Each structure stands twice: as C-alpha cells, then as structure tokens.
C-alpha positions as CSV (number, residue, x, y, z in Angstrom):
1,X,10.5,1.0,24.2
2,X,13.3,3.3,25.5
3,X,13.0,4.7,29.1
4,X,15.3,7.7,29.8
5,X,17.6,7.4,32.6
6,X,16.9,9.9,35.4
7,X,19.1,12.1,37.5
8,X,18.2,10.1,40.6
9,X,19.2,7.1,39.0
10,X,22.7,8.3,38.0
11,X,23.3,9.7,41.3
12,X,22.4,6.7,43.2
13,X,24.7,4.6,40.7
14,X,27.6,6.9,41.6
15,X,26.9,6.6,45.5
16,X,26.7,2.9,45.2
17,X,30.4,2.9,44.4
18,X,31.2,6.0,47.2
19,X,31.4,8.5,44.3
20,X,30.2,11.9,44.7
21,X,28.2,13.3,41.8
22,X,28.7,17.0,41.5
23,X,26.8,17.5,38.5
24,X,23.0,18.5,39.2
25,X,21.3,17.4,36.2
26,X,21.3,14.6,33.7
27,X,21.4,15.5,30.2
28,X,21.9,12.1,28.3
29,X,24.4,9.3,28.2
30,X,26.9,11.6,26.0
31,X,27.1,14.6,28.3
32,X,29.9,14.4,30.9
33,X,28.9,14.1,34.6
34,X,31.2,15.7,37.1
35,X,32.2,13.5,40.0
36,X,34.7,12.8,43.1
37,X,36.1,9.4,43.4
38,X,36.7,7.8,46.8
39,X,40.2,8.8,46.3
40,X,39.5,12.6,46.1
41,X,40.0,13.0,42.3
42,X,37.8,15.4,40.4
43,X,37.0,14.4,37.0
44,X,34.1,13.9,34.6
45,X,32.8,11.0,32.6
46,X,29.6,10.0,30.2
47,X,27.0,8.1,31.4
48,X,27.7,5.5,28.7
49,X,31.2,4.9,29.9
50,X,29.9,4.7,33.5
51,X,27.6,2.2,32.7
52,X,30.5,0.4,30.6
53,X,32.4,-0.2,33.7
54,X,34.8,2.9,33.2
55,X,35.6,4.9,36.4
56,X,38.3,7.2,37.8
57,X,40.8,7.8,34.9
58,X,43.4,9.1,37.7
59,X,43.0,5.9,39.8
60,X,43.2,3.8,37.0
61,X,46.8,5.4,35.9
62,X,47.7,4.7,39.4
63,X,47.0,1.1,39.2
64,X,50.1,-1.3,39.0
65,X,50.5,-2.9,35.6
66,X,49.4,-6.5,35.7
67,X,52.1,-9.0,35.7
68,X,52.3,-11.7,32.9
69,X,51.6,-14.3,35.6
70,X,48.5,-12.4,36.8
71,X,47.2,-12.1,33.2
72,X,47.9,-15.7,32.6
73,X,46.0,-16.6,35.8
74,X,43.1,-14.5,34.6
75,X,42.8,-16.5,31.6
76,X,43.1,-19.9,33.2
77,X,40.6,-19.2,35.7
78,X,38.1,-19.2,32.9
79,X,39.3,-22.0,31.3
80,X,41.2,-20.4,28.4
81,X,44.9,-21.2,27.5
82,X,47.1,-18.3,27.2
83,X,49.3,-18.9,24.1
84,X,51.4,-15.5,24.3
85,X,54.7,-15.8,26.1
86,X,54.6,-12.1,27.3
87,X,52.5,-8.9,28.1
88,X,53.6,-5.6,26.7
89,X,50.6,-3.4,27.8
90,X,47.0,-3.2,28.0
91,X,46.6,-2.7,24.1
92,X,48.7,-5.2,22.8
93,X,47.1,-8.5,21.4
94,X,47.1,-11.6,23.5
95,X,47.0,-15.2,21.5
96,X,44.7,-17.7,23.4
97,X,42.5,-20.9,22.9
98,X,39.1,-20.8,24.2
99,X,37.4,-23.7,26.2
100,X,35.9,-24.9,22.8
101,X,39.4,-24.8,21.1
102,X,39.1,-21.7,19.0
103,X,42.3,-19.9,18.4
104,X,41.9,-16.0,18.8
105,X,43.7,-12.8,20.2
106,X,42.5,-9.9,22.5
107,X,43.9,-7.0,24.2
108,X,43.8,-6.9,28.1
109,X,41.4,-3.9,28.1
110,X,38.9,-5.7,26.0
111,X,39.4,-8.9,28.4
112,X,38.5,-7.0,31.3
113,X,35.4,-5.4,29.7
114,X,34.0,-9.0,29.4
115,X,35.0,-9.6,25.7
116,X,35.8,-13.3,25.0
117,X,36.1,-15.8,22.2
118,X,34.0,-14.2,19.2
C-alpha cells in the first residue's frame, strides 16, 4: 500500500537538517520544493532527490574535491581494496576489489550514495 507524503513530513525533514522550506505545499515527489540551505543559498529540489540524500547544489560545488588518499581511505574503511592509482573526478570509474574478492568499478558519486559490489 502506498502512503502519500504530506507537506508536514517534508517540512519536518528539511527542518531536521536546518533547511528552511519555502514552498507552502507538497504536490508529489517530482515537483520541486524551494528552500534555503543552512548557508543561506536559495534553490529547489524534488522530494525524490532529497530522500536520495541530495542537498544544496551550491554547497556541494563549494566542497573541496576529495584527494586520492581520502578516496582510498573510504574504500579501505569498508574493507574494499582500491586498485585504481588516481582519482580524476566524481564521475570517473574507480577499480576495486570487494571483501568477497569480486573485481568491479564504480564512480565516486555512486559510492557516496551507497552503491557497492553488485
């Protein structure tokens, strides 16, 4: 059974992360919701993107690019072995071996969103 998300639920979710929801109604998960992020940026996002973990695009652009060392440590912390020897950007493929010995590749964006060995 599908339960529709309410405006109150969306508002509370934004407030829990110190965002200010400017939109006054929730239509559906594909309709953009206007907000102000904790850093004061005004923007919009769909509910489906919000629940996937996406947030303010302006803040994301301001974040420092991860170093290869940081990327490698993230893999190591979950017992994955990073085979790639460099990191170009969040969209380039990184080769790795999972804890079960499978060899795969993934881009950093997908790794950050929780994807792992298929």
